[in-house]
Residue, then its C-alpha position, 0 to 999 in steps of 0.5 A: m499499499n502507498l502511503s503519501l503525505v498530504n500537506t495541510p495550508a499553513r495556518a497563521l502564527p498566533v500574534n497580537i499586533e493591538a496588545e503589542q501597541g497597546f502596551l508600548g503607547a503606554l510605556l510611553v506615557n507612563n515609564s513605571v510600566y517597565g518596572r512591573v514587567s521587566s521581570f518577564l517581557e523581553a524584546r524577542h516576546f514582540s511578533e513584529p521586528m519594529h516593536q522589538r527594536i522600540y522595545e529594546v531602545a526603550t529598555c536601554l534607556l530606562n536601564e540608564g536612568k533615562a525618560v523615554t518619550p517619543a522625542a527621546l526616541r526620535g534620534f535612535f530612529g531618524d526618518d526610517d520608513f514603517g508602513g507608509m510613515t516614519v518610525w518617529q510618526y508611528v511612535v507619536h501614533l502609539h503614544a497617542q493611543a495609550s491605554g492605563v497601567l493595569i491594561a498594559i501589564d495585561y497586555a505584557k502578559i498577552i504578548v508573552d503568551m503569544a511568544c510562547r504559543r509561537a515557540i511550541i509550535d516551532a518546537g512542534q515543527d522541529m520535534i517533527d522535521q527530526a522525526y521525518a529525518m532518518t538521520p544515523g544515530a538520531r533515535a526516537g527517545a533523543i528525540a522525544v527528550g530534546a523535545v521536552g527540554a524545549l517545552q520546558a524552557i518555554s514554560e519557565g520563560s512564560g512569565d507566569k510567575n512574577t519574582r520580584r517584590d518589596a522586602g517590606a512586602s515580602a516581610g509582611a506576607l511572612l509575618e501575617h502567615i505567621a499570625r494566621v498559623k498562630a490564630g489556627e486559621v491556616a497549618k504550618a508551612g512544612v510538612p512533618f517528618g514525623v520525628p518531633d526533634i528532627d521536625r523541630d530543628t528543621g521544621g519538616f519538609m519545607p516548600g522550596t527546599l532540597w534535602v539530600v539524605g546520604a547513606r551506604p548500600g542497606m543503611g535505609k535509604t528507600i525505607l526512608s523514602c517509602c514510609e516518608a512518602l506514606k507519611v506525608s500522603m497520610s497527613g493530607v498532603g501529596a507526595l510523589l516518590f520516583s524510585l528509579e532503582v527499586p521496582e514497582d512491586q517492591v515499592s507497593a510490597r514495603i507500602l503495604s507492609d508498613m500499612t499494616f504494621s502492628g506490633s507482633r502481627k507484622i507482615e514482612f514485605g519480603r513475605i508479601l513478594r514472595e506470596d507467602v501470606n494467610d488468609l487473615e494477612e491477605r485480608r489486612l493487605i486488602e484493607a490497606k489498599r483500600d486505604l491507599d486508594l484514598l491517599p495522595l500518593v503517587i509512585d513513578v518507576a521509571p529506570r532512568l529519568s533526567v532532571t527536565e523529565i522529572s520536572l515535567r512529571v513533577r509539574a503534571e502531577k501537581e496539576r493532577m493532584a489539584k484536581r483532586g483537592f490536594s496539594l502536591g508537598v514533597v518530591f522523593i527521588d531514590y535515588l541520585k545514581f539513576v537521575k540522568a544528566s544532560d549532555r552538557y557535561r558528559g562523562q565529567r560526573v562531578y559536573e553533572v551531579g552539579e548540574i543535577s542538585a541546582s536544577l533540583k534545588e530550582l525545581a523545589k523553588s519554582e513549584g513550591v514543594c520540598v524535594v527529597l534526594l537520596a544519594q549514595l555515600n562514598r565506600a571509604l567511610e567503610n574502612r573506618e572504625d567510626k563509620r558515622p558518616g559526615l559531610s565529607d562523605l558524599r560522593e562525586s560533588g561537594d555541589l550536593e552539599a552546597d545546593a541542599d538546605v538539609v543534608a541528613f545521613i541515615h546510620r544503623e550500628s546493627y548493619y555493622i555488627q551484624a556484618s562483623p567476624e564476632f557476630k558471625l562466630g556467635h560472640g556474646d557481646a557482639v550478639s548482645r549489642f546486636a539485640e540491643m540496637e536491632n531496631v535503632a537507626e540514627i539520622i544525623i542532620a549534618k546541614n541545616r539551614a534553618g536550625a541545629v545539626r545533631g543526631h536523631e535516634i529513631w525506631c525502625d524495623v527493616s522487614c517491615s520498611k517502617i521507621g518511627a520516632k520512639v525507640w525501644r531498645r530490646d534487653p540483650 
């Protein structure tokens, strides 16, 4: 069968010349308009080249502290022709047709929106051209990733968010929020970690912050990510867990084991994976699943994702949760090794990690969520007598420490006791010490922009993938 491509008639690109004219006229009448839009409106956003030139000259003058009027612009354009009149005559016409400041800001937003629409069309056409071009080495996945990156750049430049604010207004908003919290009108900003001392020191998972949680293998990175994601969702706040290493069935088994934990009636996640449960336990798991259906907890088990892909998925999930009546509060990424960097620093892992951590910090700020990035620590600490980790044990890049608002480590002494020759040979002291520390873990806060740095003992049950605030020491 012969297939032929039918060319559809080209459609006019989205533009709004009237909005561009209205904005420039308002700017000429009231130069203060520039201060309201300079954070998001650029010359490239105008569709008409002459409007771009006028705005470029105007912004140069304003940034030099000079006034922008038709007379001030005349010297830059002379008698250049523009549609049957000189540019200066056109500028005078814009000045005469000027609108107010508030409508001018709306015009600026329309101009940016039209520019973003044109950029989306360009990106889509570029993707189509690349998809048709069967060049060696051009794989579909790479084309898709490139398109995602282009769309993210468009989204970030859309001008939807005003990042400039007077310091007094910013402080006033903060004090107003504190007053509302004290009055019980709104909840505190942070999502609780679930350990009172840690919440007191850090404020919990605060919006706009990046947590880096490091540990050696076997210490409990996945336990923490699954358990804390569940806790966040049970508090009524949305949680998104990127499990880039552990497959979906293992994540689900860990969450179900955590939810059904009840002292002596434990259902270890390993037994759930092996389908080794009795009828009563199966009913308990079904009930837990029903409860889970109501929680704003989403897991994403893609094997590898770039920061661009993570960012787009976070934004999409934030919107989806909002439609369900929930606010996405915390994003867990388990773990750093499986986050793909861009090609910019290919093969230079130190710079790749720095790019990843900076991008995740930017994501946390732009979306108002807390990003919790799990990371593996240097193997060198295994050779030390004191195996409690510190900042120098973060692998590959000092940027992790620099970009993070909180750096925490997970340490379980029982892991090393169990691996020791003395324990394996059944020495009494080692066996007794293991029995005492089996359910004890330590969360070491090594960096904290908001408070103290210190260690906190917590309770944990590795077999049920559960952690808690209270430590029960088993008598040896």
